[in-house]
N, C-alpha and C positions, 0 to 999 in steps of 0.2 A: 268116766264122765268128762266131757270136753269143757275146758275153761273158756269163758267168754271175755276174760279180762285182757285188755290191750297192754302189751309189754312195750313201753316207750323207753328206748335206750338213750334218747337225746331229746331234750325239751328246753327251749329257750323262749320264754314269753315276750312278745313285742307289744308293748302298750305305751300309751301316752304317760309322761311323767311331768309333774310340776317342777319348776315354773314353765309356763308356756311363753312368757315374754322373753325374747332373745336379749333384750337390754341387760337383763340380770346375769346372763351368761358371759357377757363381755367384761373382762377384768378392767379395773379402773385405770391401770397403767398400760393398756393396750395401744398399739400404734394407731388403731382406727379411731380412738377417742381424741388423740392429738390431731389427726387428720380432720376430724369433724369440727374440732375447735377452730382450726385455720379456715376451713371451707365455709363455716357459718359466718365468718367476719368479712368475707369478700363478696362482691356483687358480680356474679358470673352470668346471670340471666341475660344481661345486655349483650354478651358476646355469643349467645347461643340462639339468635333469632333465625328461625328456619323459614324457608320459602313456603308459601301456601300451596297446598297440593290436594288433589282429590283422592279419595280412598280412605282406608282406615288410618287412624292416628298411630304414629310410631311410639317408641319408648320415650319416657320422660328424659329430656336432654340433660337436665341437671344431674339426674341419677346416673346417666350414661357417663357424664364427665367425672363424677365421683368414682365410678368403676375404673375408668382409664387411669386417672391420676393416682388412685390408691394402689393399683397394680404396679405402676411405675415406682411408687414408694417401696413396695414389697419386692422389687426386682423381678417382676413378672412382665415380660416385654412382648412375647409372641401373642398373636390374636387367639390362637387355640388354647393357650395356657390361661388367658383372661376368661375365655368362655368356660373353661373347666373350673376356675376359681370361683366364678359367679354362681356356679351350681353347688359347690361343695364347701366354700369358705364361709363360716357363720358370720365372720366380721363383715364381709361384703353383703351378705343377706341383710344384716342389720342396717348397714350404711345406705344401701340402695333400695330398701323396701322390697327385697327378694326379687330383684331384677335379674333375669336370666336370658340375655341376648345371645345369639349365635355369633361366631367369629366374623361372619360376613356382615352382620349388623354393626358390630364394633368397628370394622373397617370402614363401612359407609359413614358412620358417625364421625370418625376421625377425619376422613376426607372431606366431608360436607361442612362440618362446624369448626374444626380446629386448624385447618390450613391457613385461614385468614385471621383467626382470633387468638392463636396460641401465644403470640408475643405479648398481647395485652394481658392475658391470664397469667403468664410468667411474671410480668412486671408487677401486677397487683399482688400476687403471692409474695414476691420479694419485698415489696413496700410494707406489707403487713409484718413480715418476719423482721425486717430492719427496724421498724418502729417498736415491735415487742422486745427485741433483743438489744435495742439501742445501739445499732451498728453504725459506725462512722464510715460511710462509703466514699468519703473524700480520700481514703487510702485504698487503692485498688491494685491488687497484685495480678499481673498479666503474664500469661504464658500460652503457648500453643503446642499442639501435638498433631500428628498425622494419623488418621484413621482410615483403614482400608475400605474402599467402596465395594458395593455389590456388583462387581463387573468382572468380565473374563480378563484374566491377566495377560492373555496373548493377543487379544483383538484390539490393537492400538493404532492410532494415527499420529504421525509426527509432522509438525509444521514444516520443518526444513525439507523433509522428503517430498511433501506436497508441492512446495515452492520449486524444488528441483524438477519434479515431473512436469509441472506446469510450464516451466521455462523450456524444457525439451519439446513439449507439445506446441508451444508457440513457434519454434523453429520448424517443426513438421508442417504446421499450417502455412508458414511462409513459403516453404518449398512447394507445397501443393498449389498455392496461389500463383507462384512463378510459372508453373506448368500450365495453369488455366489461362494466364495472360498470353502465353505462347500460342495456345490452341485457338483463342478467340481474337488474336491480334488482327486478323484479316477483316473482322467485323467491327473493329474500332472499340472493342470492349476491354476495359482495363479494371482489374480489381486492385484496390489500394493496399499497398504493403505497409503493415504497422509493426511496432514492437510488442504491443499488447492488444490482443484481439478480444472483442466482446462477443458474447453469445448472440446478441441481436444482429451483429454484423454477419456472423457465420450463418444465421438463419436466412438472411437475405440471399446469400450465395446459394444456400440449399434450395430456396424457392426458385431461383434462376435456373438451376440445374434441373429441377422438376419440370419447368416449362420446356426446356430444351429436349428432355426425354419424351414429353408428350408430343412435341412437334415432329420428332423423328420416329415416333411410334415404337420405341425400343421396349421389348419385354425383358424383364430381369430373369436371369438364369442362375441356377445354383447347382452344386454337385460336381462330382468328378466327370471330366470329359466335356463339360460345357464351358465355352469361352465367353468371359464377361466382356462387354463393350467398355470402351474408355469412359463413356459417360456414367455407366453404372459404377465403375470403380471410383470415379471422382465423387459421385453422389454418396457412396458408402463411406468414403474417407471423411467427407465433410460431416456426415451424420455422426460418425464415430468421434470426431473432434468435438462436436457439440456436446455429446454425452459425457465425454471425459472432462471437458472444461466445466460443465455444470457440476459434476461430481467434485472437482477440485475446489471450485468456488464455494460449494456447500460445506466442504470440510474446513476451509479457511474461515468461513462465517461462524461455524461452531466453535473453533479454537479461539477466535478473537485475537485482539492485539496483545493481551497481557500474559499469555501462556504458550507453551510450545507443543502440547499434545492433548489428546482426549481419548477416552475409551469408547469403542463402538457400542458397547452394551450399556453404557451410562455416559451420556454426552457431557454431563457436568463434572465428571471425574478427570483429574489430571494425573499423569504418571509421575510418581515421586519415589524418592529413596526412603524406605521405611527403616525404623530402628530394629525391628524384629526380622533381620535378614538371616534366617536359619541356615541357608546354604552358603552364606558368606561370599557371595559372588557379585554383590552389588546389583542384584536384580531390582528393577523398578516395578512398582505396583500402582494400580489405579487407586487414588485416594483423595481425601479432602483435608485441608488444613483447618483444624478446629482451634479457635481462640476463645479463652475464657478470662473473665475478670473476677477475682475472688476477694471478698471482704469478710473478715472474721470467720473464715471457713466456708462461707456460702458463695455460690456462684451467682453473682449479681448481674452479670451480663455475659452473653456468648454470641458468637457469630461463626459462620462457615465461609471459607475462602478457597479459591482455586490456586493461590500462590504456593510455590514450592518452598519459599522462605518466609520467615516471620516479619522481615523488615518493612515490607510495603503494606502490611496489615494494620500497623499501629494507628495511623491516621483515620482510616475508615472505622476501625473498632471504637476509638474514642469519640468519633462523631456519632456513631450509633448509641453509645452510652449517653451522650449529651441529648440526643433525640428522645431517649427513654426517660431520663431523670431530670432533664432541664438544666444541667450544669456539667462542667468538666471536673473530674477528680483532681484534688490538689496535689496528691502524691501518687502518680501512676508508676509503680515499681515494676521493672522488667529486666531480663537478662541481657547478655551481650548481643543477642541477635537483633535487638531493636535499636541499639545505639548508633547514631549516624547523623550527618549534617542535616539532612532533610527532616528527620524526625525531631532533632533538637530545635530546629527553627520553628517547626509546627508547635511543639510544646510551649516554647517561650511566647509565641504569638497568642496562645490561649491562656497564658498566665499559669501554666502548670510547672511544677518543680522538676528539675533534672535528677532523677534517681534511677537512671537506666545505665547499665554498664555498656561498654563498647568493646570491640574485638581485642584490643591490646590492653584492656584494663588490668588483668591479672599480672601481666608482665611489668606494667608501669607502676604497680603498687607493691610488688613482692621481690623483684629482681633489682637489687641495689646497684649492681654493676651496670645494668642497662639504664637505670634511672639517671645515674651520674656520669654516664659516658660522654666525653666531649665530642665524640663522632656522631652522636645522635642529632638529627636535624633540629629537633626542638631546643637543643642546647647551644646551637650556633649563636654567636653574638652579632650585634649590628654596629656599624660605625655611625658617626654623627649625621650622615646623609640617609640613614636607613638601609644601607646595603648589608646583605648577609656576609659574614666573615667566617671562613672555614677554620678548623683547629690550628692550622699553620699561620693564620693571620692574613690570608689572602681573600680578595673579593670574589664572590660568586656572581656569575653573569646570568642575568634574566634572559630566558629563551621565549616562553609563551605562557598563556593561561589556558588550562583545559576547560572543557565544557562544564565540569563539576566545580569550577571555581578555584582549583589548585594552581598556584604559580610554580612554574618549573624553572629551576636554576641549574647551571652547570659550571664546573670549574675548568679553566683552561690551563692550569699550572700543575696538574696531577703527575705529569710525566716524570719529573725529577724530584718529586716531593718525598722526603724520607718517611712521612707518615702514611703514604698511600696504601701500604699493605694492611694497615689497621683501619683506615678510613673507608676503604671501598673494596669491592670484589671485582676481579677481572681486569682487563687492560683498558677498558673504556674510562673516560673521565668521570669523576663523581657527579652524579645528578640527583637532586633532591626535589621533592614536591612540598610546597608550603601552603597551608590554608590556616591562617591565623584565627579566622572565625571558628573553624572546627576545633582548633587547639583550645580556644577560650571556653567553648562549650564543654569539651572533655575535661578541662581543669575544674570547671564548676561541678560537673557530675562526679568527678573523682573526689573533690572536697566534700560534697554532700554525702556520698556513699561511705566515706571514712569517718564521718561524724558519728556521735552516739546514736542519733536518730537513724542515720543511714545504716549503721551496723544492725540495729534492731529490725529495720525494714528488710534488709537482705536476708536475715535469718528467717523472718516470718514469710517472706516470699517462697523460700525453699520449702518451708513446712506446709504452707496453706495451699498454694496453687499446684505445686507438684504432688502434694498429698491428695488434692481433689482428683487429679488425673489418676493417681494410684488407686483410689477407691473405685472410681468409675470402671477402670480396666480390670481390677482384680476382684473386688467385692461384687460389683454389678455385672461382671463378666462381659463387659462391652469391648469388643475387639474389632468388630466389622459391622458396617451398616447393613440393614435389611432393605431399606428403601433406595430408590434410584432417582436421580435428579437433585440439583442443589437445593431446591425449595423443600422437597420431601425429606432430604437429609437434615436440613435445618429443623424441620418439624420433629423428626425423630430424636435429635440430640437435645432439643429444647424440652421435650417430654421427659427425657432422661435427667436433665438438669433439675426439673421440677421435682422429680422423684428423689434425687440426691438431696436437695434442700429440705424437703419435708422429712426425710429420714434423719438428717442431721439435726433438724429442729427437735424432733421427737427424742433423739438420744440426749440432747442438751437438757431438755425438760426433765428427763428421768434422772439425770445427774443431780439436778437441784432437789428433786423429790427425795432421793436417797440421802 
């Protein structure tokens, strides 16, 4: 007799289980609850006004913003990873009311809504955290780092090379115009010789040659065995000069006055020397200079610059901070890359304290031999008339004042001086540069940094701002930009900073709970 019973070797019943409400499944200490607390206290709808359009309605913009920012908090940065998380992460389902956009939709939302409003959203989140955590942002720890751009490392343009090629091109143009003047001298036509030729001037010469070609009925010929006429050669030379000059001017316009290079695949990137030089050959890479200001561990302000050094970023950075918060920080603390006469003048003009190191700070505070050396220019004495006196007791002669305000002095009695071997190097007379304004600023900064408050601020600067960069690079795995263009790069890093601040806020809240 044949059995009709079904032998099921594997059976796993899939059925609905209570509870059906996802809110019950989210732990009370979940990151998403902290995020929801912050998000519910800020007004973001005013930053997400979309243009009216025909067709079906898109996704809810507030929920889309929640999706993007929570993904940043959870170290999810790629668009496809966001799409995947929206479909599978129960926290995102609960937070966004089960929103499941594609990666293209997320990209469109970021480009449409966040390019112009991300700074306001960043500021409002920071103001809420600062108020909740009672953060004193009058103390701002400032530092910068260089992040590699999303650009080809070998497709670069150097300003000095362009200027050199342009100068050679000007000489070629002059040589061609001398030839044309000889050719048309019998007609009384003379082309003006210049040191710097404009494209519009060359276009007029080209148009003249076109008319001459039409008058003589010359047909252009190409290829082996065909002899070009003189007019055709002159015309082709002028056209070639116009194309090259246009290209050079375009490159110089992109580079601008404040940098010396740019990347062809990302015009906003500048070639810089990076710290992670694995080949140890000093190779330059296209990158951006990222500046952040940290208070109590939070990134309260950030900006992106094309400068290779930090020195010239301090003033625009603090002006940006003032534009956001309406005041200047009382204690902007920075390392030796920011200390200098121009920055010290600026800080004092805005009533900010001098807690910034300068390049010789370490030597001037730790090397006693250098500090007390009588051959050091700062230790030279003055006579009753204000003249500088060298260690041998002889008067130093004033020579001139440099453009940076430094007075240059030179001794005329070094030849037979018994102290010459200790006082100077080489056979030339001892020459020193004096800027008492800078020395006074440096003394003030040195006294501030060696006070009890200064020591505490120096310690906290190393912990907080360098610690923030360490978390972003190691924990958030941020080593290279994905976007191109300085505005897009700023958007990307600002989203990252929001994620960093929200993550830090959650971690601090959990510390109090435990």
